[in-house]
C-alpha positions in Angstrom: 0.0 0.0 0.0 1.3 3.4 -0.9 2.5 5.8 1.9 -0.1 8.5 2.8 0.8 11.8 1.3 -1.2 15.1 1.3 0.3 18.1 -0.5 -0.4 21.8 -0.1 1.4 24.6 -1.9 4.3 24.6 0.6 4.0 21.5 2.6 3.7 17.7 2.5 1.7 15.9 5.2 2.8 12.3 5.3 3.3 9.2 7.4 6.0 9.1 10.0 9.5 7.8 9.2 12.2 6.6 11.5 14.4 9.5 10.3 11.8 12.0 11.7 12.5 11.2 15.4 15.5 13.5 16.0 13.9 16.6 14.3 10.6 16.0 16.0 12.4 15.6 19.4 14.0 19.0 18.9 10.6 20.6 18.3 9.2 18.9 21.5 12.1 20.0 23.7 11.5 23.7 22.9 9.8 25.3 25.9 8.2 27.9 23.6 6.5 25.1 21.6 5.5 23.1 24.7 4.3 26.0 26.8 0.6 25.0 26.4 1.2 21.3 25.6 2.9 19.8 28.6 6.3 18.7 29.7 9.3 18.6 27.4 9.6 15.2 25.7 12.5 12.7 25.8 13.6 10.8 22.8 11.9 7.7 24.3 8.7 9.8 24.5 9.0 10.7 20.9 9.6 7.1 19.8 6.5 6.0 21.7 4.4 8.9 20.3 5.5 8.1 16.7 4.6 4.4 17.3 1.1 5.4 18.5 0.7 7.7 15.4 1.8 4.9 13.1 -0.8 2.6 14.7 -3.5 5.2 14.3 -2.6 5.6 10.6 -2.8 1.9 10.1 -6.1 1.5 11.9 -7.9 4.6 10.8 -6.2 5.9 7.7 -5.3 9.2 9.4 -3.3 10.6 12.3 -1.3 13.7 13.2 0.9 13.4 10.1 4.5 14.6 9.8 4.6 18.1 8.3 7.5 18.6 5.9 8.4 21.8 4.1 8.6 21.2 0.3 11.3 23.8 -0.3 14.0 21.9 1.7 12.4 18.7 3.0 12.6 19.9 6.6 10.3 18.3 9.2 8.6 21.3 10.7 6.1 19.6 13.0 2.8 17.8 12.6 -0.7 18.4 11.5 -3.6 16.1 10.9 -6.5 14.2 12.3 -7.1 11.9 15.2 -10.2 10.7 17.0 -10.9 12.8 20.1 -9.7 11.5 23.4 -11.5 9.3 25.9 -13.6 11.2 28.5 -13.5 14.5 26.6 -16.5 16.2 24.9 -15.0 15.2 21.5 -14.4 11.5 22.3 -14.3 9.5 19.0 -15.0 12.7 17.0 -12.6 13.9 14.3 -10.1 16.2 15.8 -7.7 18.4 13.9 -4.4 19.4 15.5 -1.1 20.9 14.8 2.3 21.5 16.4 5.1 23.4 14.6 8.7 24.3 15.3 8.8 27.8 16.9 10.7 29.4 13.9 7.8 28.3 11.7 5.1 30.2 13.6 3.5 33.2 12.0 4.2 32.1 8.4 0.8 30.6 7.7 2.0 27.0 7.7 -0.4 25.8 10.5 -3.4 27.3 8.7 -2.3 25.8 5.4 -1.8 22.4 6.9 -5.0 22.5 9.0 -7.1 23.6 6.0 -5.7 20.6 4.0 -6.4 18.2 6.8 -10.0 19.5 7.2 -10.5 19.3 3.4 -9.2 15.7 3.6 -11.5 14.9 6.5 -14.7 16.0 4.7 -13.6 14.3 1.4 -12.7 11.0 3.0 -14.6 10.6 6.3 -18.3 10.4 7.0 -18.2 12.7 10.0 -20.3 15.9 9.7 -17.9 18.0 12.0 -14.3 18.5 12.6 -13.3 19.5 16.2 -10.3 21.1 17.9 -9.3 21.6 21.5 -6.7 23.8 23.2 -5.8 25.2 26.6 -7.8 28.3 27.5 -4.7 30.6 27.4 -3.4 29.4 24.0 -4.5 32.4 22.0 -2.4 31.4 19.0 -4.2 28.1 18.7 -7.7 29.2 19.3 -7.1 32.2 17.1 -6.2 29.9 14.3 -9.3 27.8 15.0 -11.4 31.0 14.6 -9.5 32.0 11.4 -10.4 28.5 10.0 -14.1 29.4 10.7 -14.4 27.1 13.7 -16.9 28.1 16.4 -16.2 27.9 20.1 -18.6 25.9 22.3 -18.3 27.4 25.8 -20.7 24.7 27.1 -18.1 22.0 26.1 -15.2 23.5 28.0 -13.6 20.7 30.1 -10.7 19.7 32.3 -8.5 17.4 30.2 -8.3 13.9 31.8 -4.7 13.4 30.7 -3.4 16.6 32.4 -2.6 16.4 36.1 -4.9 18.2 38.6 -3.6 21.6 39.6 -1.8 22.1 36.2 -2.5 25.4 34.5 -2.9 23.3 31.3 -5.9 21.3 32.7 -8.8 23.6 31.5 -9.5 23.2 27.7 -11.8 24.9 25.3 -13.6 23.2 22.4 -14.2 24.4 18.8 -15.8 22.8 15.7 -16.8 23.4 12.1 -19.4 21.4 10.3 -19.3 20.2 6.7 -21.7 22.8 5.3 -19.9 25.7 7.0 -16.5 24.5 5.7 -17.9 24.1 2.2 -19.3 27.6 2.3 -15.9 29.0 3.2 -14.1 27.2 0.3 
């Protein structure tokens, strides 16, 4: 079976390779990137995460894909689709997410990748909505959700079950966009 590959003007979203681990580790050890995502990750954490993502891709046909810049082949982060986490308001729903190297912020890469992922979701999955979550204070992330046309659902705010009690990263907010609203924006 051919490797998954989704192209945008400047990016390739693709399956994970063994050669991605060191570059992705560097992204996940940058305190600026991880400020709203949790503790810095070890290389062993990255190996386990990539293994989980590969399993998701094999089982569901999608995951948070490796995001590679076309101009130089650099791995700049991830963007893609997973099923929402257990005991969250979006459990088993399609969730779009992104994480990019700090020096890639503010250049439109996250929006470009997220738009392609949402397009792919509505073209290939039966779900009527795509969802996203973030920490309350992550204005960059929820700002992108709003630029994508996603709508916040205050009634679906929640304490993330995978974040320790007392952590400032515990409280999350929830956004979505439905198939019709996305089509109207395109």
